[in-house]
MARNU-716182 format. One line per 3 residues: number of its first residue (from 1); their letters; for each residue x, y, z of C-alpha. Coordinates in steps of 0.02 Angstrom, whole numbers. Each point is the difference from the previous one (the first is absolute). Layout:
# residues N
NUM	A	X Y Z; ... $
//
This chain:
# residues 820
1	MAV	139 1545 1285; 160 28 -5; 36 -28 187 $
4	AII	-90 -170 -26; 118 -44 -148; 160 48 97 $
7	RIL	-46 -99 146; -44 -133 -109; 179 30 -90 $
10	NNS	99 10 157; -74 -161 60; 101 -97 -155 $
13	PTM	173 -52 74; 89 103 -136; 25 172 9 $
16	KFI	53 52 -172; -176 77 -54; 53 180 -6 $
19	IGD	-126 126 16; -13 49 -202; -65 -183 -16 $
22	VLI	-131 12 127; -49 152 -76; -20 -54 -171 $
25	IIF	-128 -144 58; -87 133 102; -11 112 -171 $
28	ILF	-55 -166 -87; -136 -29 134; -71 170 6 $
31	ITR	-19 9 -189; -85 -172 -11; -127 46 90 $
34	LPQ	-33 167 -100; -164 -12 -85; -10 -97 -170 $
37	SFS	-83 100 -109; 83 -53 -163; -41 -156 -92 $
40	TTE	86 -151 4; 67 25 -162; 66 154 42 $
43	AIQ	80 -71 149; 110 -134 -92; 16 120 -169 $
46	PSL	177 45 58; 59 -192 17; -86 -31 -170 $
49	TRL	89 127 -82; 162 -45 58; -5 -200 -29 $
52	DSK	-55 75 -181; 155 103 2; 109 -152 27 $
55	RLS	-69 -94 -148; 126 -55 -127; -26 82 -171 $
58	PSV	-125 -43 -148; 107 -81 -112; 64 -119 151 $
61	QES	-183 -37 57; -51 -31 -173; 130 -139 -31 $
64	AAK	-35 -90 163; -193 -4 -52; 45 -33 -180 $
67	AVL	114 -166 101; -161 -52 90; -78 -15 -167 $
70	GRL	141 -90 -72; -16 -146 134; -177 -2 1 $
73	LPT	-22 8 -194; 155 -3 -82; -102 -27 -181 $
76	HLL	-80 156 15; 157 114 64; -24 123 -163 $
79	SFH	-187 -10 25; -18 143 147; 86 162 22 $
82	FKI	14 78 180; 16 177 59; 20 78 173 $
85	VSK	-113 150 19; -9 135 124; -159 -14 129 $
88	DVC	-58 159 -71; -63 -105 -146; -100 -105 132 $
91	GGQ	-64 144 96; 121 -14 127; -18 -173 44 $
94	GCF	100 -158 -50; -77 -85 -139; 35 -103 -177 $
97	LIE	-98 43 -165; -17 -118 -129; -7 51 -188 $
100	NYD	21 -55 -171; 173 30 -61; -13 164 -133 $
103	GPT	147 -40 -123; 61 -131 -117; -55 -178 80 $
106	ENG	52 -128 -141; 143 -108 102; -21 121 126 $
109	PEI	-108 78 164; -185 -33 5; -28 70 169 $
112	LIK	57 160 99; 4 -20 179; 46 152 115 $
115	GTT	8 6 174; 60 96 147; 135 -127 38 $
118	AVE	48 -167 -63; -119 -62 112; -146 67 -66 $
121	IAS	72 -54 -173; 13 -165 41; -180 10 81 $
124	GLH	-58 69 -159; 75 -147 -95; -76 -116 113 $
127	WYI	-187 89 -26; 36 -8 -161; 38 -163 -36 $
130	KYF	-145 -56 141; -132 91 -73; 39 1 -173 $
133	CGA	81 -144 -22; -66 -124 120; 165 -36 72 $
136	HVS	29 -43 167; 141 7 133; 40 -75 169 $
139	WDK	128 -86 87; 82 -147 -83; -37 -102 160 $
142	TGG	-178 41 -23; -12 -58 -182; 92 129 -73 $
145	VQL	-41 115 -155; -137 -27 -125; 65 88 -173 $
148	ASV	-73 -105 -133; -122 128 -21; 109 141 -42 $
151	PKP	-15 17 -197; 163 -4 -103; 98 163 -27 $
154	GSL	-87 82 -123; -159 -39 63; -21 88 149 $
157	PLV	-181 66 37; -16 185 -14; -51 107 149 $
160	KDG	-188 90 -43; -49 180 39; 180 73 9 $
163	GVL	71 -114 143; 4 -56 173; 43 134 146 $
166	IQR	18 -100 166; 11 116 142; 71 -69 178 $
169	PVP	-125 47 128; 133 15 131; 182 12 -10 $
172	WNY	67 -153 63; -10 -210 -25; 74 -61 136 $
175	YQN	64 -181 -1; 68 -142 127; 11 -45 188 $
178	VVT	147 6 120; -2 -189 4; -32 -36 -195 $
181	SSY	187 8 -10; 13 -170 96; -165 -65 -55 $
184	SYV	22 10 -178; 171 85 -63; 111 -79 104 $
187	WWD	78 -121 -112; -15 109 -141; 147 36 -123 $
190	WER	12 158 -100; -86 -107 -169; -158 -7 129 $
193	WEK	7 176 63; 7 73 -172; -158 -104 -56 $
196	EID	-80 78 167; 44 164 -31; -66 -2 -191 $
199	WMA	-177 -68 84; 17 142 128; 16 141 -149 $
202	LQG	-155 -93 -101; -96 1 143; 31 182 47 $
205	INL	102 -24 167; 98 155 18; 32 8 185 $
208	PLA	91 -199 38; 80 -37 169; 186 -45 -44 $
211	FSG	71 -85 150; 116 -114 -67; 178 18 60 $
214	QEA	-22 104 140; 107 -114 123; 156 39 -100 $
217	IWQ	-27 184 27; -38 -30 176; 160 -84 23 $
220	KVF	93 140 -66; -110 125 113; 16 -104 173 $
223	MGF	196 -46 -25; 0 200 7; -47 -5 174 $
226	NIS	129 -156 23; -128 -133 -7; 112 -149 -77 $
229	MED	-61 -143 -110; -12 -122 121; -141 106 93 $
232	LND	-87 26 -167; -21 -192 -6; -85 2 166 $
235	FFG	-126 144 -73; -40 -48 -176; -110 -145 -32 $
238	GPA	1 -124 -142; -47 30 -192; -163 -73 48 $
241	FLA	-25 107 132; 74 177 -22; -172 86 -11 $
244	WAR	-39 -39 191; 196 26 34; -21 187 -58 $
247	MGN	-161 19 91; 77 -67 187; -123 -133 -5 $
250	LHT	152 -125 9; 207 -14 -17; 107 -127 -52 $
253	WGG	-144 -129 -58; 59 -78 -173; 170 93 14 $
256	PLS	145 45 -27; 18 111 -153; 143 -58 -110 $
259	KNW	106 117 -74; -57 -49 -182; -188 34 57 $
262	LKQ	29 183 52; 103 20 -154; -118 -80 -109 $
265	QLV	-142 102 71; 83 162 14; 28 -17 -197 $
268	LQK	-159 -62 -38; -87 149 83; 111 103 -101 $
271	KIL	-65 -73 -161; -184 23 73; 5 169 36 $
274	SRM	84 51 -166; -140 -82 -105; -136 83 107 $
277	VEL	69 165 -2; 30 -14 -203; -178 -46 1 $
280	GMT	-53 158 76; -48 -89 170; 42 68 186 $
283	PVL	73 -136 105; -45 -2 175; 153 -47 99 $
286	PSF	7 -67 183; 43 125 141; 47 -31 192 $
289	SGN	-131 -63 108; 106 -28 158; 44 -172 -27 $
292	VPA	177 -17 66; 133 -141 28; 16 -56 182 $
295	ALK	186 72 5; -58 161 -26; -58 1 187 $
298	TIF	188 -38 45; 71 130 -105; -103 139 54 $
301	PTA	-67 -59 180; -88 157 38; -106 -18 -162 $
304	NIT	-185 -13 30; -29 -182 -74; -129 -100 56 $
307	RLG	-5 -202 -29; -174 -42 -64; -100 -134 48 $
310	DWN	-28 -168 -77; -73 -14 -171; -74 -181 -38 $
313	TVD	146 -116 60; -50 -150 77; 97 32 168 $
316	GDP	96 169 -7; 163 -70 -73; 119 163 15 $
319	HWC	76 -70 -151; -123 65 -125; -130 86 129 $
322	CTY	-13 167 76; 82 123 -104; 73 177 41 $
325	LLN	-74 172 -33; 87 175 -2; -126 106 70 $
328	PSD	-28 160 -126; -3 110 128; 206 -45 30 $
331	PLF	96 126 -124; 113 -161 -49; -167 -41 -91 $
334	VEI	-6 145 -112; 197 -40 -19; -28 -170 -75 $
337	GEA	-150 39 -110; 89 148 -67; 153 -111 -43 $
340	FIK	-108 -139 -69; -98 120 -121; 169 86 -65 $
343	MQI	90 -176 -4; -148 -27 -123; 31 140 -92 $
346	KEY	180 -15 -28; -47 -182 -69; -133 26 -117 $
349	GDV	4 153 -25; -152 139 26; -145 -100 -72 $
352	TDI	-146 51 128; -54 98 128; -132 -130 78 $
355	YNC	55 -130 146; -73 -107 91; -1 -13 177 $
358	DTF	-116 -108 130; 88 26 175; -179 -55 93 $
361	NEN	-55 -127 -105; -45 -146 132; 111 113 128 $
364	SPP	-115 114 99; 90 137 61; 26 -3 195 $
367	TND	-124 135 26; -153 56 -69; 55 193 44 $
370	TIY	-53 98 -157; 152 119 26; 113 -168 18 $
373	ISS	-73 -63 -168; 37 160 -93; 165 27 58 $
376	LGA	23 -191 -56; -61 33 -164; 90 169 -19 $
379	AVY	166 -94 46; -27 -127 -135; -38 133 -122 $
382	KAM	148 83 46; 118 -134 -39; -84 -25 -148 $
385	SNG	29 197 -62; 160 16 60; 48 -130 -126 $
388	DKD	-86 88 -132; -90 149 15; -151 -44 -92 $
391	AVW	-24 -165 70; -186 -47 -3; -41 -142 142 $
394	LMQ	-102 -160 -65; -99 -90 120; -107 -145 10 $
397	GWL	-145 31 70; -18 -173 67; 10 48 195 $
400	FYS	-139 98 -3; -94 -173 -45; 87 -121 95 $
403	DST	46 97 163; -170 109 -1; -9 -16 190 $
406	FWK	147 106 14; -29 110 -160; -147 101 56 $
409	PPQ	-20 168 -86; 110 104 122; 148 -122 -26 $
412	MKA	-38 -16 -209; 5 222 4; 159 -24 99 $
415	LLH	81 -100 -108; -56 61 -172; 0 186 35 $
418	SVP	184 -15 68; 88 35 -166; -37 150 -124 $
421	VGK	-168 -3 -100; 43 -98 -153; 152 -83 83 $
424	MIV	-95 -172 32; -85 -125 -105; -110 -139 99 $
427	LDL	-33 -157 -98; -182 -52 58; 68 -155 -31 $
430	FAD	-180 -112 25; -100 122 -84; -80 -136 -111 $
433	VKP	-62 -86 174; 21 119 149; 16 194 -68 $
436	IWA	91 101 122; -41 167 -113; -196 -23 44 $
439	TSS	40 4 213; 130 114 8; -66 140 -87 $
442	QFY	111 -22 -159; 162 -39 118; -36 171 72 $
445	GTP	23 87 -135; 179 -94 -50; 24 -75 -179 $
448	YVW	-19 -176 -22; -29 -140 -129; -129 -104 -9 $
451	CLL	74 -176 -11; -66 -195 -33; 71 -125 112 $
454	HNF	-81 -140 -51; 141 -137 16; 77 -60 165 $
457	GGN	177 -103 5; 3 -41 -184; -147 -122 13 $
460	IEM	-78 -70 -153; -190 23 27; -135 61 -138 $
463	YGT	-70 149 117; -40 172 -50; -124 167 32 $
466	LDA	-22 41 -174; -141 130 40; 103 81 124 $
469	ISS	145 22 -122; -107 77 -113; -88 109 101 $
472	GPV	113 28 162; 137 114 -88; -141 121 -80 $
475	DAR	-124 20 152; 170 45 98; 81 112 -117 $
478	ISK	-180 99 -34; -54 -12 179; -5 177 111 $
481	NST	177 77 39; 94 -155 -72; 171 11 13 $
484	MVG	34 -143 -94; 144 -8 -120; 20 -169 -73 $
487	VGM	-45 -176 -20; 113 -155 40; 26 -180 20 $
490	CME	72 -66 164; -26 -174 -20; 122 -107 108 $
493	GIE	36 -121 -148; -29 10 -190; -52 -106 -150 $
496	QNP	-164 -65 61; -170 61 -56; 56 84 -157 $
499	VVY	-199 81 -30; 21 85 169; 160 101 -37 $
502	ELM	-39 26 -196; -160 98 70; 112 88 152 $
505	SEM	116 70 -130; -121 62 -108; -79 109 152 $
508	AFR	150 95 -18; -69 78 -174; -195 -9 44 $
511	KEK	-93 145 72; -168 -104 -13; -59 -154 90 $
514	VQV	22 -157 -115; -138 -101 -29; 88 -173 47 $
517	LEW	-126 -111 -89; 34 94 -184; 184 22 59 $
520	LKT	29 -190 14; -87 -50 -168; 141 95 -94 $
523	YTH	124 -74 130; -43 -169 -26; 11 42 -200 $
526	RRY	164 71 17; 83 -128 108; -62 -149 -86 $
529	GKS	15 78 -182; -172 -48 -43; -173 12 68 $
532	VQQ	-73 -158 46; -179 -8 87; 47 -120 142 $
535	IKE	142 100 61; -127 157 1; -123 -70 96 $
538	AWA	140 -110 108; 88 183 57; -207 89 23 $
541	ILY	10 -141 137; 188 34 68; -42 169 4 $
544	HTV	-165 8 94; 98 -154 146; 172 -23 2 $
547	YNC	31 187 -62; -126 82 101; 63 -14 184 $
550	TDG	-103 107 118; 14 -65 170; 153 112 46 $
553	IAD	109 -147 47; 179 -1 -49; 44 -134 -102 $
556	HNI	149 -84 53; -30 -169 -75; -15 -134 144 $
559	DFI	-73 -146 -109; 34 -151 104; 100 -85 -122 $
562	VKF	139 140 9; -40 61 177; -31 -152 92 $
565	PDW	-84 16 178; 125 -44 158; -139 -48 105 $
568	DPS	-76 -130 108; -170 -23 -79; -68 -83 171 $
571	INF	10 198 41; -106 133 -58; 90 97 -118 $
574	GSR	-59 188 54; 83 -76 175; 156 34 -57 $
577	PSK	104 165 60; 34 63 -156; 213 50 -16 $
580	LNS	-7 76 -181; 58 151 -26; -109 146 -77 $
583	MHT	107 65 -158; 46 -183 -49; -129 -126 38 $
586	FRL	-194 50 -1; -96 -101 109; -117 -129 -57 $
589	RTR	-184 58 -8; -177 -53 -27; -133 71 -75 $
592	SRR	-191 -46 -28; -5 -33 -183; -96 -123 -118 $
595	FSF	119 -136 -28; -7 -121 -162; 103 -108 102 $
598	QER	-100 -57 161; 19 134 153; 128 -28 117 $
601	SSD	4 17 206; 84 151 52; 99 -85 122 $
604	LPQ	102 -72 -158; 127 100 -101; -91 88 -140 $
607	AHL	124 44 -162; -47 162 -83; -163 -40 -118 $
610	WYS	-107 169 -61; -82 -91 -148; -107 -122 -60 $
613	THE	113 -161 -37; -132 -82 -106; -6 163 -125 $
616	VVS	191 17 -5; 1 -208 -46; -137 59 -140 $
619	ALK	137 120 -65; 124 -135 5; -97 -110 -118 $
622	LFL	-18 149 -134; 172 16 23; 29 -176 -50 $
625	AAG	-119 13 -132; 92 157 -95; 155 -128 -16 $
628	NDL	-14 -71 -167; -2 195 -62; 139 59 140 $
631	AGS	110 -143 18; 167 70 -80; -22 167 115 $
634	LTY	126 26 142; -111 108 78; -152 -113 3 $
637	RYD	110 -142 75; 52 110 134; -176 39 34 $
640	LVD	-75 -169 -19; 128 -65 124; -7 144 111 $
643	LTR	-204 -19 10; 9 -213 0; 118 39 160 $
646	QVM	-106 125 80; -169 -107 -7; 105 -163 51 $
649	SKL	76 94 136; -165 38 81; -66 -179 -25 $
652	ANQ	146 -53 101; -37 136 145; -170 -111 6 $
655	VYL	72 -166 -9; 115 48 153; -138 52 95 $
658	DAI	-90 -171 -45; 138 -75 75; 14 82 158 $
661	NAF	-191 -35 27; 43 -179 -18; 128 8 134 $
664	RRK	-110 96 102; -132 -129 -9; 131 -138 22 $
667	DVK	-43 -51 -158; 176 -108 -58; -70 -51 -186 $
670	ALN	-55 164 -23; 136 98 46; 109 -118 -106 $
673	IHS	-115 22 -150; 3 199 6; 187 24 57 $
676	QKF	55 -137 -160; -104 136 -107; 84 145 59 $
679	IQL	168 -78 -27; -47 -47 -161; -56 183 -55 $
682	IKD	171 68 65; 69 -129 -143; -124 43 -126 $
685	IDV	30 179 -1; 190 -12 2; -23 -94 -156 $
688	LLA	-119 131 -60; 136 135 42; 137 -80 -68 $
691	SDD	-78 11 -174; 28 185 0; 186 74 25 $
694	NFL	-86 140 108; -32 -113 132; 168 -82 49 $
697	LGT	99 -10 150; 152 -37 -95; 15 177 -98 $
700	WLE	-7 91 170; 147 -111 74; 97 2 -150 $
703	SAK	-15 185 -21; 66 8 170; 157 -116 -28 $
706	LLA	30 97 -165; 45 148 92; 124 -82 118 $
709	ENP	189 15 -55; 61 -153 106; -54 -166 74 $
712	SEM	-21 88 162; -118 131 -56; -104 -121 -112 $
715	RQY	-41 -104 169; -36 167 84; -108 69 -119 $
718	EWN	-116 -156 -34; -5 -7 184; -82 184 17 $
721	ART	-106 -59 -162; -70 -141 64; -9 68 172 $
724	QVT	-98 160 -45; -154 -105 -90; 7 -122 152 $
727	MWF	39 20 173; 59 190 -27; 58 15 187 $
730	DTT	70 -100 127; -51 -154 103; 32 -112 145 $
733	PTN	-33 -175 -5; -185 14 50; -54 174 -73 $
736	QSK	-23 44 -181; 50 182 -36; -120 123 32 $
739	LHD	-1 50 -196; 11 -164 -67; -100 -8 -162 $
742	YAN	-22 172 9; 101 15 -187; -97 -180 -58 $
745	KFW	15 -16 -175; -116 -123 -105; 160 -63 -108 $
748	SGL	19 -175 -65; 148 -86 87; -51 93 166 $
751	LEG	-177 -85 12; 66 -180 -21; 188 44 77 $
754	YYL	-59 96 172; -189 14 6; -37 -188 -28 $
757	PRA	107 -47 138; -68 84 112; -190 -40 -12 $
760	SSY	52 -171 -15; 100 -7 148; -155 105 91 $
763	FSY	-124 -103 -50; 96 -175 53; 15 85 178 $
766	LSK	-196 40 9; -32 -188 -76; 108 -87 138 $
769	SLE	-72 105 147; -169 -75 -56; 68 -171 -44 $
772	KNE	81 -10 182; -155 97 83; 134 124 70 $
775	SFK	15 205 -8; 83 60 -184; 173 28 43 $
778	LVE	35 175 -67; 183 34 90; 42 -168 -94 $
781	WRK	-53 53 -167; 48 183 19; 194 -95 37 $
784	QWI	0 -117 -144; -81 144 -126; 126 145 72 $
787	SFS	146 -122 -12; -60 -36 -186; -4 169 -45 $
790	NKW	167 52 61; 78 -131 -105; -111 45 -147 $
793	QAG	68 186 10; 165 -63 -8; -23 -128 -138 $
796	LEL	79 15 -178; -109 -107 -85; -47 67 -185 $
799	YPV	-166 32 -49; -64 12 -192; 14 160 -84 $
802	KAQ	-115 -41 -154; -173 -26 -14; -29 -188 -10 $
805	GNF	-194 -60 -65; -129 88 -105; -86 101 102 $
808	LTI	-171 -5 -93; 0 -183 22; 37 0 196 $
811	AKA	-127 132 44; -142 -104 -96; 56 -138 70 $
814	LFD	2 74 165; -185 99 -32; -78 -188 -34 $
817	KYL	86 -65 143; -66 100 144; -127 105 -69 $
820	S	-91 -67 -141 $
//
């Protein structure tokens, strides 16, 4: 083994790797192959102990928890008393305890909440107001909070039977995907971040990703390697595309980053980390994955730097295609990685030992040789541990799903066992649908986090796997030889499907499986502030339809309004070669099922449908019937608008296919009827969405412009914001971006301003081809559409930021118009 490793390292053009470094890697590879006879908890216990020792004092954490209460329930600031306790009180685990306050309560505390950190205290507060006061907390953009049911100070419900003790069954509750920072957080200021961190604390999240501001750190690091700001302008992506620039998928696209941006985001990151640490969270910071500026190859000509292949560009344009990867076997890799870790510690302080690195995400090693893979993994870890001797490598496990043809058991073991036991944690990213732990012998003994992925591109679609969420983490934890050490939420975009995230958050504190139907009864009561029979019945339907997807298909919204098919209907859809990327776009699939709408031919495009649309229409009817009781509820408004949108969108899918079938029959009249109905549905859904300010394009665009400090930045940021939710990436005059509509949104303004012109022009070309008895001019349509899109992306027209119209009246009118 030693000879093999030395041969690999000597093949590197650089010869800086001294024998001591080689011996360290050999030693790591040797000890990680020793029998793993101790439990996973024992393996990670040293890290847990060290992280506990980093926490701020009890008084600081208690004050931080009190501040969360003050922002959530300022009227009840004196009604609760918070106290940090040791894990010994909780049997060595993280926990919270809810008790009646033992002392004078007149104008003072009524409820005592103890917790092992401020996060546990906040979780206990949330548990109390949920299950004793009937309150509800969700993101503002999904209806916000329902706190009207919380009794006034002095009248809070007492806790019976000596109080409530809730222990964490696993140590960690992880949060975020590496792309969430671009799809959801990119335009946030500190005010919005503060709300999110409060939400995290209330949900019990103690292991959040903290990726903001890292470009400012990279600027400092790379300048130490003689990389200029001009070189970095060719390296960094624009604000809305930073996630993919960080992963080495692209460079320059949407950039450059201004000095204002770099400074602003670094200041913001310091505030984020400070608040996370005050609350007792352990932030996960980035580390070096090998992605380097092109200039490094010139500065270090003997370094083992490879130019990667194309990632979803239309024609391989080098302006943003084909980034550079420094091989982990090169000693420069360790040098840069160590410098980056140390620079973060210098800027932020000693706030964590856990670092994310995804070197092999959609970037397979050049060989499947297991010794080589082991040496690469050891080098990645060495770069971390040189900067922080207690470093733990947190890795997304997506590669084991998306590139399963490469990562066979020997290769998985080689990577997973390339670091000391307990020094790597894997995120089983897609465990809600495709759990890897079950097919890999618990990641071959490596600690992992059971994760919910759920959302792609920040799409808006009612979808969920509630049964899997309510049982999957429990099944994984109690399985034989389990190495599960946490649960997590790894959605690409947030602020959708609040029921999914509330249940998933609770699984961080649930030792037993949840009976979902019973849980939903209390959920709906809390969410709307009262019990309404029609709502109970509606949610029972939604539970076994919309929120019980079992077909194993990743739900990336491909409804035809928001992801309009780019094809010639004269040709069978299935005959078109796929140009879609495995990580970023999921192929359209068909499945034999009973449709409420007419069954369609498999040679037509098929949007994802996993439930009876007829039943969901019945649920919508029940929701509408509850309008008189709940018309003043913001949570009801959000859910009704979203459900009506869902039903109308699925109806539009049927209408689109009706139009395509009419075209194939050469029936001009029927084509025009169905295409006009499709267009009218877009207009009507836009009006519906405009009635709730949580479904507005304008708020997304304005939040981007508000971060700008001059007109030039304002135009750049708005272009970034518009482009991400539409074309996403590059085009040619006759070819749309391969990622067009990946981040599609059902937002008022986007429907009428963007999706409507697209459908109108397409159907116009179809109709003309029949009228003139000539073939459909697909290329001509593409030219027109792409030109329109490019102009729209660069546009400056304003869109509303306030809701217009009565949501209930509009939803009822649409039901009567299309469904009665």
